[in-house]
N, C-alpha and C positions, 0 to 999 in steps of 0.2 A: 703704474698708470698715470699716462700724463695726464696734466691738468687742461680745465680746458676756463681759463683765467679770465674773470670778464670784470671792468669796470666800466664809471659811466663815460658815454661814448660824448670824447671833447668833440669840441666847436675847431673849427678853422678860424685861428687869429689872420691877421694880415700885418703881421708886424714882417719888415723887410731881413732881409738873410744878415747873420750877423759879420760884421765885418772882420769880427776878431778870428774866424773860422781859420784856421792854419793848412795848410797842405801836407798832405800823408802821402805816404808812401804805397803808391797805385800796384804794383807788385806783390803786394800783400793780399792776404788774403781774410785777415784780420785787420781790424784798424784798436789799436791800443796807446792811451798816453801814458809818456811817464808819468810820473806818480813827483818825481823828485825836482825835473825840471820843468815840468808842463809841456814838451814838445813831443811831437807826435813821431813813432816810427813804427816800424813792422816787423812783425815776428813772423816767418813760417810756419805754416803748418803743416806739417807729416801727412795729415788724415788727408786735407783737401788736394795736397799738394798730388798725391795718387789718386783723387778724383772718387776717392772711398768715402762712406756714408756710415756713422756709427748708427747699431741696428738699434734700431727702437727696442726690441725686446730684451734685450742686454743693457740700459739706460738703467743710470743709478736710480733705485727705489726709496723713497721714505719708509722707513719701516716703523709699525705699530711700536708704540711706548710699551701697551700693554703685554705685549710680547717679549721687550726687552725687559721688561720685570719679573717676567714668569722664567726666564732665562737664566737670572741671577738668585735663585731658590740655593739656599743656604751659603752665599758671598755674604758674606760682612760689611759689605760697601756699595754705594750705588752709583747709578750714571744716571747721566741727563741723556736723551734719547735726539736722535736725529729728528731737523724738523720734518713733520708727514704734509704730504701734499695735502695743496688746497684743495676743497670744494669745489667740486662740477655745479655747475648753473647751466641747466637747460636753456640752450638756445630757442626763438622764435625764428621759425621758416616762414620766409615769403610765398611759400608756396601753398595753396588748400590742402588741408589736411588730407581731402579724398585724392590728392597726385603727388603725395609726395612718395610712396612707395611704387610709382606707374609712372614715372616722368622718365618721359626716353630724351637721349643727348642732345644737342642744339649744336657747340661746337666740340665734338668730343676731342680733345687733342691724342692721336696715335697712341699706341705703346711702341716705347724704344726700352732702352736697358736700364736707361735712370728713372724714368717717370714716376715708378711706383715708389720710389723712397722720395725723390723731391719735392714731390706732388705738396703742396701744405694746405687742400681746400680738401673736408671729408666731404664724404657723398651730400650728405642734408647741404651744406655750403655750396656744393658745387651745382646743385639742381635750383638755389635759390638764385644762383650769380647768373645761371644760363638760363632763366625765364626771358622768355619774350612775348610777349603780350600784342594781336594782331587779331583787328576790327575790318569787315569786310562788308559790303553794301554795292549791291548789284540792283538796278532796276528793270522791270520789265521789257524797257528798248534796247538792255545791254550796257546802257552807260555805269562805270563801276569806281569805287573808289575804296582808299584801303588806306589804314595808318596802322604801324606796329610801335611797339616798346620794346627798348632792349634793357636788358638791368644792369650788365655788367658794365655798359657804355652808358647808361643813366641819359640817355638821347632817344627822341621820339620822330620817328619818322612818318612822313605824307607823303603819299602819291599821287603825282596830278590824274583828275579824272580822266578815264578813259572810255571814249563811245563805243559804241557796237563793238562789246567784248562778247568773250563767251567763256564757256570752260575752261578752254587750253590756255586762257590769259590766269585764269583761278589758278590752276593747278602748276602754272610757273612762279607767279608767286608764292605759294605752298611752297616748292622747291627753293627757290631763291631767300627767303626768310625764311624758312626751317623752326615755326614756332613751335610752341607749348601749349600755348593756350589760343581759341581763334574765337571771335565775341560775332554773332550776327544779330540780326535785329529777331523780334517774334514774328516782322511782318514780311519778312525776306520772302523771294519768289522760293516755289517748291523745288524748284530744278537746284537752288543752289545749296539748299536745306539739306536737300537728299544729297548729293557731293558730297558735301562735307562731312556730314553723318558716315560717311560709307567707310570715310579716311578715319575717325575721328576715335580713339578709346572709347572701349568698352562700359560698363555701368560697374564691373568690376576694377575698371583700371587696366584689364590685360589688352596689349595693343597686337596680340597673335605675332605674327611675321612682318607687319609693317612696320618700316623703319619710320614711315614720319608720322606716326600717329602723335595725335595733339588731343589737348580737352574740349569741349568742343560745348560753349555757353550762347544761351538765346538770352536775348534783350529784351527789354521794352522798347516798343519800338521809338519810344520819347529820349531814347538816351543818344538814338543816331541824328536827332534835332540838330541842322546847322546851326540855327539861334544859341542852341545849350550847346554845342560843341566848342563855337567861337567866345562864348563866354568863357569856358575854362578857359579855352587857350588865352583869354587877356589876363584869366588870373594866374598864371603862370609868371611868377618870378625869375627871367633866365638872367643863368649868369652870362656877364660879358668882360671879357679879359682887357685889362686895363682901366683907366680911367674914364669913363665917360664925358665924353667933350661935345655931344650934341644933346639937346634936349628937345626933345619932342611936345610940343605944346597946338595948342588951336585956339580960335579968337572964343568957338561955342564948344566949350570941353564940358563934360559931363563927370560929375565925379563918381569914382569908383570908390567902393566900400573899401576902407584896407585894411578889416579888420577878417582876413582868411585863412586858409590853411597855408596860401603861397607866401601870401606877403608882396610889395610890390616898389616900384622905385618911383613911377610916375604916380600921379595920384591924378589923371584922368583918364577916361575911357578912349578921348579920341587920341590923349598921346601913346596911350599903349598900343593903340589899333595902327597909329601909323608906325611904329616898331615892330609890330609883329609883321605887316604888310611887307618888310625887307627881307624877312628871313623866308615867307612862305606863300603861298597862293590863296590867297582869299575866296576868290574864284572859284577854286573846286570844293562844291559845295557836299559834295557824296563823301570826302575824304574828310573836308572840317566836322562833318558827325562823324564820322568812323573815329577822327581824333578826340573828341568828346566823348565817345563810348570807353576807349582805353583808358583816359581820365578818373572817368567815372569809377570804372573799374578799379582804379590803381586805386584812388580813395576809398573804396566799400575793404581794401583786402587791407590796408594802414589803419582802418577804425575794427575791423574784426581781429587781427593779430595784434595790436597793439591796446594799450593801457592809456586814456587818458593824460597826457603831458608827460604820456613816456619820453624820453630824450633820442630812444633808439628811430622813432616813428618819424623824427626828422631826418633821419638817413636814407629809411627804408623808400622804396620807390623812388625817389631824387630826380628830379628830371632838370639836367645842366643844359641841353641844348635840344633844338626842333629844328629839322631839315625837311628840304624837301630831296624827294628821287624818282626818276622817269627809266622805268624797264627801257625804254628807246633811245635812252641815253645812250646805251650800249649796243654790243650787238643782239640779236631777242634768240634766244634760244628755250627752246621749250623742252617739256620732258622725254618727250618722243626722240629729239634729237639726239638728249645728251643719252639714250637709253643706245639707240641706234648707234650711235657713235664709238660709243665705250669710253666715254670722255669721265662719266664719274660712274663708277658702282660698286655698290655694298656688298657684303656678305657676311653670314654670320656664322661662328662657331661651330663644327660637327657635333661639339658636343654640348648636348642640351644643360648642362650644369653650369656653361658659362655664360650661357645668356641668361638676361633677366630684365626686372622693365625699369631699375636705376640706369643712372649713366653710368657709374661705374661698370656695372656689369651687362653692359647692352650685349657684348660680346660681337659686334659688327665691326669689321676691318674693309680695308680698301681693295676690292678683287683687282683682276688685271684691268688696267684702264690707265687713261694716258692721265689723268690725276696721279694717278697710283704711283708711276714711272718716277715723279719727281715728290709724293708726299714722303715718304720715309728721308728724305736729302735736305728736309729744313728740320733743323735743330731746335727750337722753341717752339711753345703753345700758341704763343700771337703768330709766329713766323707759319705756322701750319695753318691757320685759321686765316691770314691773309694770303697763303697760297691759294686758297680752296676759295676764296672770295676772289681772288683774278682768274680763276679758271671759270667761276659760274659769269663771272660779268665781263668779258671781254669787250675791248677797249673800241671806240671808232672815230677816236681821236688820235691823230696823227701823228701828231707832237708828242702825245704820250709812249705811244707806240715808239717809237724813233730815241726818247729816251730811255727807255727800258733794253732795246736793241744797243744802244752806245753802253750799257750799265753791263750786261754780260759781255761786250765785245772787250770791255777793258777788262775784267776780271778773268777770260779766258787769254789773255797775252802769255806768250811763254815766261815773261820773266815773273808774272805774275801767281803761277800754279801753286807755286807752296806754302803761298802767304793766302792765297784763297781754300786751305786745308786747313792750315793753322787759324784763320780766322771762323773756319766753320766749324771745327772741336772748342775756340774760344766760346761762341754761342751757343754749345750745349747747356754751358752754366748759366744763362740768364733764363728766366724765368718773367710769367707773366706779372706785373704787377698792378693791373688793376684788379686783380682776385686779390691781391694782397692789401693793396688800401682801402678795398671796400672790407676785409677783415677785421682794418685798422680803424676803422670808421664807426666799427658794433662794436668796438671793445672785445675783439677776440681775437688772441694771441696764439692759440693753442687749439686749434680748431677742432679737432676729433682723437680719439684715442691710438689712430693709425697712425700718426706725426709723433715725431719726437722732438727734441729740444733742438734738436741741432737743426732741424726744419721746420723751422716756426715762423710765424712772421718777424719777425727781428733778425733772425740768422738769415731767412732769405734777400729782407732789406741791405743787411749789410752786403753779403753776397754780391747782389747786385751792384749796389755802387762799386765796389772795388772791381767786377769784372767789367761795367761798363766804361769807366774810365781807362781799364786797361784796354778795351778794343778800340775806344777814342783813339788812343795814342797810336795804336797798330793800325788804324787803318789811314792815320796821316801820314804817317810813313811811304805810302805806296808812293811811287812816282806816278805824277798826274790826277793824284786821287781829287784833287781839287776842282778840276774839270768835268768832275762825274758826281751828277746831279743829289743822289742818292746818301754817298757818302757826304756830301757836304748837308746835308740834312738831318743825318744823323751826329756828326761833329760840331751843329749847332745845338741840337737836341740835348745831346749831353752834355747839362752843365757842370762843370767840374766845382763849380763854388759848392752849389746847391749841393752835391750828392757828396761830397766831403763832408759837409756837412751834416748829414746823414748818418756816414758809415761812424763818423768822429762820435756822434750824438750815442749811438746807440752801444761803442764799443767803450766809454766811457759809463755807461748807465748798467749794463746788463753785464752781468758775471756768468758766462755758458759752462761753465765749468762746473759751477757749484746749482745750476740750475737742471743741468742733468744728473748730478748726483738726488738733490732733491725733488723730481720731478713737476718742476713747476719753475716759471720765470722768478728770478731772484737778482737784486741789485750788487751791482759791484760796489766791494769797500771802498769808502772815502768819498760816496757821493753826497750822502747827508750823515751828521755828526750824530744827531740823536739815532740814526736807525744802527749805526755804529755801536754806539753805546747800550741798544737794546738785545744786539745779535751776541757783545760782550759777556752782558749779563745772563742771557739766555745760556751760551757755549760754557759760561761755568759755572752753569750750574751744578754739574755734575758733580764736584769737589764741596758747594754748597751744600747739598744734601747726602753727600756723606758723613758731613760733621751734622747734620739734622738729626737722621737716624742715630749716631752713635749716642746723641744725647739724646733722644727718645728712648732708647734700651735702657740707659741709667734710670731713668723715673720710672721703668715696670719693675714689676715683682721680679725674682732670680727666675722662675718657674716659666714666664711668660717670654722671656727674652729669646727663646729658641723659635718662637713662632713668629715674631713680627720681622718680615724678611729685606723690606725694601720700603724707601719714600720715593714715589715716583709723581711727575708733574703731566697730566693732559689738559691740551690747550681747551677749554670752556670748560672743562671741569677741574682746572686747578689743581693744587698737591693733595696727592693721597697716601693713605697709609696701606701697606699692603701685608697684609696675613695670612697663611697657609690656613686650608679650608680643612676640614673634618669632614670624611669623604660620609660617616656612619649619619653625622645631624642635618651633614648638609650646611653648616653655621662655620664662622671663623674658630680656630682655635684658644682665641682669645679678644676679647671686644669692649674690654677698658674695665676688665674686674680687679679693685683694689684702687682705683683713681677716682680721684673729683673732678669726671669729666664725662662728657658722654661722647663715645664711637658711633655717629654715625653710619649705617652697613648702604654705600652706596650702589656696589654689584659686584658677581663673583664670576668669573672668566678664568679658565685654564687652570684647575687648581690653589687657586686666589681670593680671597677676597679684599676689596678695598674699601677702607673707612676715610671717613673726614671726620676728624676731631677738633680741637679747640685750636692747638697748634697750628695743623694746616690751615684753620679757619685765617688765622692769624697771619701766616704765610702769603693769603691768597689778598688780604687785604691791603698788606705792605708790597708785596712786589706785582700783585696785580695777572692778567693776561698776557704774561710776554710775547706771546707767539702770537695770539692776533693782533698786538699790538706793531708786532714785524708785519705781519701781513698788512694790514689797514695800511702802514707806512708804505712800503712798498710798490702797494696799488694806484697812493697817491704819485709816487714818482714815477712810475710806469707811464700813469695818464700825464702828467705835465710831459713826459719823451713822446705820448703818443701826438699831444698836440704841438709839439716841435717838429716832427714828423711832417704831418698830416699840412705844415705851412709851405711843405717842399712837394704838396703834390700834385700839381700841376708840372713840376720839373719833372717826377720820376714819371707818370705817365706817359710823358710824351718821349723822354726815353726809351722807354718799354716799348712804346708804339712806332719808335722810327727803327727799332735793333728788330721789332717784328718785322717790318717791311725789307728790310736791307736782307734778314733771314732768308724770306721768298725770293730775293732775285737772285742772292746765293743757291737757292735749291735750284732756282732756271738753269744758271751761267754752268751749274756742276755736272744736271742731266746734260745740257747740251753739249757738256764737252765730251762727256763720258757716250752717249750716243753719236756722236761725230756731226750733227746738225749744223747746218748752214743759216745766215743772218739773211732774210727776203729783202726786196727791195718794195716798200711801199708806195702804193702811189694813189695820187687821186681818181684816174682813169679807170674805168669800170672792167677792168680787163683779169683775167685770170691764166698766168702765164709759166707753165713749172716744167723745170728741165731734170729727168731723172726723181721725180716724185716718187718716195717709199711709205709706205703704212707703216707709224712709228712700235705698233704692237706685232703685226704680224711679219715682220723681217725678226724680232727675236723670239720667234717660235718655230722657223723651218733653219733650215739648212743653208739658202742659198735663197735672196729675194730679186725681182727681177725689177728693176727701176721702168715706167712710164713719164711720159710727157701729156703734158695739158695744155690748150691755148683755147681759151673762150673768152668771150666778151658779151657785156649786158648792153643792152641798149643805152644811146648818148642822152637820153633825155630831151628836154624842150628846147634845148640850144641849138639842135639842130633841126629843130621843125621850118625855120627860115630856108637852111641848105635844101632839105627835103623838097619844099616848094618851088625854088628855084630849078630843081633837079627832074627830069624825066624818073619813072621806078628802076628803069634797066640802070641810070649810072647810079640811081643811089646803092641800089644794091652790090655793084663795082665797085664802092665807096666801103664795103663793109669786110674784113679783114680776115677777122672769126669769125667762127657761128657762137651764135650764143646757147643754142641747144645741139648737143652730141647725146647721141642715140646709140646704146651700144648695143649687140648681138655675138650668141658664139656661145661654144657647146657650154652645157655645164660643168662645173667644177674648173671651170677657166680663169677667173679670176675678175668678173666684171664688177662685182660688188665689191672687192676690197678696191679695185681701182675706183668707184664713187666715193668708197669712204676713205680713200687716203687722202684723193682732191678736196674733201671736207675738212679733214684732221689738218692738214697743211693749211687752208685758210683760215681757221678756226686757230693753230697756233702763233699765225702770223699777228693776228690780232688782240691775243695777248701779251705783245712781246716779244716772245720767244722765238727760238730761232727752229727752224724745221726740219722736217727729213729729205732732202732733195739737194740736188747739186747746184741747181739755183733757182731762184722762184722771184717773179713779181705780180704782186699782189695787190689787188684796186678795192680801196675799201667797200667791204660787203657790212648789208645794215641787219642782214637775216642769215638764217640757214635753217630750209625748210626741209622735211622728211619725210617721205614714203617707204620706209626699209621695213623696220620689224610692227609686227602688229601684235600687240602688246595684249592680249585675251584676259577675261577674267572670269569668273561664275557670279564673279557679283557685279557685272554690267550687261544691263540688257539687249546685248549686239552683238552681232553675228563676226565672224573676223571679215567677212567684205565688207559691213557698215561699218566697220572701225578702217578701214584700208580707204573707203570712200570719204570718211570725215579726216580724215589726215590731207587726204588731195584737196578737198574742199579749203581744207584750211591753206592750206598753200598760195591758192587760185585765190583766194580772198584778199591775203596780207603780202603778199609778193607782189616788191617792185622790182624795179628796173636795178637794182641795186645787192639784191636777194639772190641767193645760190639754192637753189632748188633741185633734191636729189629724189630720183623715183625710179623704185626697184621692182622690177617685173609686178606693176598692178596691174590689175583685171583679172589673177589667176584665181581668185577665188569663185567667178560666175561662170554661167555657159560662155565656151572659148570665142563665141561669137559676137555676145556682147562686151567682154574682156576686151577681146581685139577694137571693136568700135570706141568704148572709152579710150583707151590710151591713145590711138590715134586720133582721138578730137579734144583729149589735154593736151600731147603734144604739138598740137597745129593751135591749139588755142594760144600757149606760152611765146609759140614762134611766130604768132601774126601780132603781136602786141605791138610792133612798129621800135617804137624811137625808148618804149615804157618797156622793154622785152626783158625780163629776168634771166640770168644765167642757169641754164638748164642741166642736170645729166639724169638720162636714163638709160634703164637696162629693160631687155623685153625677151620673148621665146616666140612672139608671133609673128612668124615669117610673111604669115599673109599679107599682111598690112604694108608689105613691100613688095610684095609678087603682084598684089592687084592696083600697086602704085596707088596707093589711097594716103601713102604718106612718102612724098617728093625730097629730095634732096636739094634745098636752098642755099644762098649764100648764109641766109640763119638758122637755117637745119644743115648735119653733117653728121654722116653715119661711119661705125667704126667699129671694131671688132678684135677680139681678143684670138691674134693666131694662134693654130694647132697643123701638128704635120700627120698626116693619114699615109697608113700602110694597109690597104684590106689583105695585102698576102701574108701578113704577121700570123707565126701559129696560133696564137692565142687573140683572143677577142681584145684583153687588157691591152697590149699593146699596138692593135690596131689605129687607136689613137694618143698623141703623144700632145700634151700642152706644153705651149710655150710660154703663156702667159706674158702675151706682149702687145701691144697695143696698135694696130694696124689699120689704117683706112678702108673705108666700105664696109660693107655688110658680110654676113658668116650666111653660107648656104642652108645650113642645118645644125640643132640644138646635139645633135649625136646623142640625145637622152639615154637609147639604148645599149652605148658603150659605156656609157657613165651605170648604167646599172649592172652591167657585167660585171664592173671592176668592184662593185661594192656588195657582192655575194648575191645577186640575182640570179635563180636558177638558168641554164642556158637555155632548154628549151622553151620558158615563158619568154625568155629576152627574143630567141627565132619565131616565135610565136605573133611578137610585138611587132619586129621589123617586119613580118608578112602585111599584117592587117598595115601598117604604115606603109608600105609601098603600093598596097589597093586603095587606101586611100589618094594618094598622091596621084596616082592613076586615074581615079573619080569612078572607080568601079562601085556599081551596086554591092552592098556589103549582103544584104539581103540573099538577093541571087548567087551571092560568091558560095555562101555560108554554106545554102540548099544543095549545091551542083554533089553527086554523089560516085561514088568512086568504081572501078570495074566490078572489085568483088561484090560490094556491096547492091549494081546491078543485076548481076548475076540471083543474086541471093533475093529479090525483088522477082526478077523473072520466074523463080522456081514456086517462088508464094504464089503469086496470080496463075501458074500451069494449077495447081493441087485446089486453088479458089473454083477455076473452070469446070474442073472434074468434077468434083463434088459437086456443083449445079447439077449438072447433068445427070447424075445418079437418080434412077428413081427407085428408092428407098422403100420399102416396103414394112409391114409389121412383122414381128418373129412370129413364126409357125407356132399352135398351141397343143399338138398330141407329139406324139412320137416318142420313145424310149431317150433318143437320144436329141430331147428339145431344152435348147437353152433359154434364157433367160433376155431381158429386155436389153441388159446392160449387155450381156456378152455377144447380142445380135448384133448392134451396134455397133462397137468395140470393132468386132470382126470384119465389117464394112469400111470400117476409118481406115483400121490397117491394111485390106488390101488395095484402096483407093493409094496410101503413102509408096507401099511397096510398087506397084504400077508404074507410080510415079519415077524411082529411083533409077528402075530397072530400065525405064525411058531416057531419061537424064543418063544414064551408064552407057545403052547401046549407039545414043545418038547426042554426043559433047555440045557438035555445032548448033543442035538444035533442029537437023534437015531429015 
């Protein structure tokens, strides 16, 4: 079993790189130094050349010496056992005990062919490194602050205070940050507390079907105070790269207590305040208070999980940087938009045994989504995380968008196609070094039982050094690569000298072949002379023990020699004499009789009894515990190696991050090439002009897809106010080239919703720097995409479907700007038709009448009465269009009477043809005919009550006959039945006869005179 070897956490020295590091071959998969001349040379590894990894279940295991001794029963010689595996030491988790078994994945690398073998993180370590602690505080007036800490990045992020926010923004923050723990104040508003509690884990740690479940903790309101948060931020000792060239100071300096958990460089409060103010906005009072709550929670965790003066506590929850982030620096995308447009969509494994509360067994995977088109093309874990971040945060920086477009264009050149595939395959071998370095800082080289020696920390670092250098050389050979920013960034981030030193140090120190045999990390021969001497003594113990047992048998009585089987060495127990066990008595067959010595029984196992006698004690004193001495010395050497490797930590993590960013752009380039997308032209003009646009998901699931155009423009903004003042309203409208609001009508199932979504997706893809599914496109910078498309209902929400729709529209009306894109699909269908028609008319008229601040709006509706009643008129700002159909009412079947062309045509549709759509989807023909007849009556404004009460001819005849019988009955003079006579009848018979006579006379009358004359 692979051991979990630990050693004291090394500190990071600041010594410069060794200038004596010699260059080594980058095509090798292993770094090896020649012992004879000290030169570095490479030896190809056939196992790695074929991409295979040794199976952890088949690696060499150290065998127990007791078993080795038991198998030598009856033999006359002894043997030295192999080195047994080193004891595992239980690791401390950064996660609270209640959440270790129920954590939700933060950034889960998607499963690929080799991820199960090459991943060097155990479940516990993955949960600890995936910890994201988030604090939220929102006042009654809607002002919101937020701060969160990412364990794997060792970074604290602060949000600019957001005024007039709501639960939609809180949901967006949860979606972007994806926290594992959320902290709120005990005095938080009831609305915020209930909202966060509804999405949090239960008391059992269960998260049900919610992928975004987290642990919710209520803290004292004092933890969110601004002064306390600013004090904790001032106490941070943030690492600054390079030498400090500026010293912040002030005339009036308030000394700071230097005896704290974080230390400090400046010794005055004002100096630290000046330094802190250069990186974060201290005026964001709510966010600074949230940062104090996060720092307080980190200190609490450090105190709970680590003993005083534990060196591991210096590494746990370390903060290297504090950064500000603002969601509105990028395109604003809320959860409704992501769901409606299917940008990100996860689904769970249908087998319940594949789902679980831990990161590794969550069972969630990306469903059919736009991100899913590219996610499987990213080869590295950090590349997948970077790609997801790109999709979650579309940029409004036109320069960044142009840089990404140029990179994709360069990679898609015909001459680079083969190199792109080759480089993408090479990236499969690159792993995320942030997690590896984090394990190295904690002193863990084999994080779990499922991780083999071939995939431990040292092997991963060694392979990363070799493969990253190989990738660097391959990138430099691409023609014109020096003009591509990301390639220049990767070439600069990969430092050959530092990575050569890392690979060389590991190759010189670690013996991977011996490590696989022994199940623990072993040091190579020639590293330390004392260690080599100890190993030679231990390896030569077999011959030595053979002589010892022969001498011991010579001193024993002749009858007892056959019972003494062996002499063996156990680590920490020393040398022992092995005697066969008497099964009847349970004692050894010989225990030192006839000798002037005491044989002390130590233990019995597998038919043998192990004794400690005087000779064994003398050998213990002379040789000592050789195995433990070997282990101790190897741990010291590995500790020294870790110190040297951590000296290059920045170079390793920088190269890993740069390769992850390169991998994400490779995935975008490969996907754009496969789906034949084109580069859009980005502009600062507030327009959307698309020719031949397609839906990126819909076109993959249909035999053929009909492309459509789109041309809309938002308001020009304040710059046009002077022009508007000088122009009359009619002239101003003539200057409008494209409408800002496009209202779509058309039959059901004609493609209106697909059209709305494809326009939004093209705009969205353009803002992440990706190519788009269109023949050509010109996209203006868009700050927000707001949708009213999908109604996300839940029994946990105390809202109806219509109230959810209203809330989505209200959010769009309140937050839309002139650069926003608003999608409204069939709004108003959840209430009375008159109310719904009035609402959708008022909303569309509101957007179109905003003047120079009007947003770009795409809407679809079936309320044709708003056009027929001229409640919504076509203007230069507002245009009508419909999805065209071909009608043939002479077709033999109802399904063939309407043919959908899926083509956008100017003007509005005359009807929705809902009955034809019903017939196509299996509704009974009689029901469809009845529906059409009622629809025609409504169109002719007929009174349905009068129409439905009109009787047919047959019904009228039956009514007249019933009326005649009733009148005849009323004319009769019915007397009491006679009471005498032989044939007198009873009352029932008497009255029955009268009624039968009336009915018979009526029938005869109707038969003789059918016309009633």
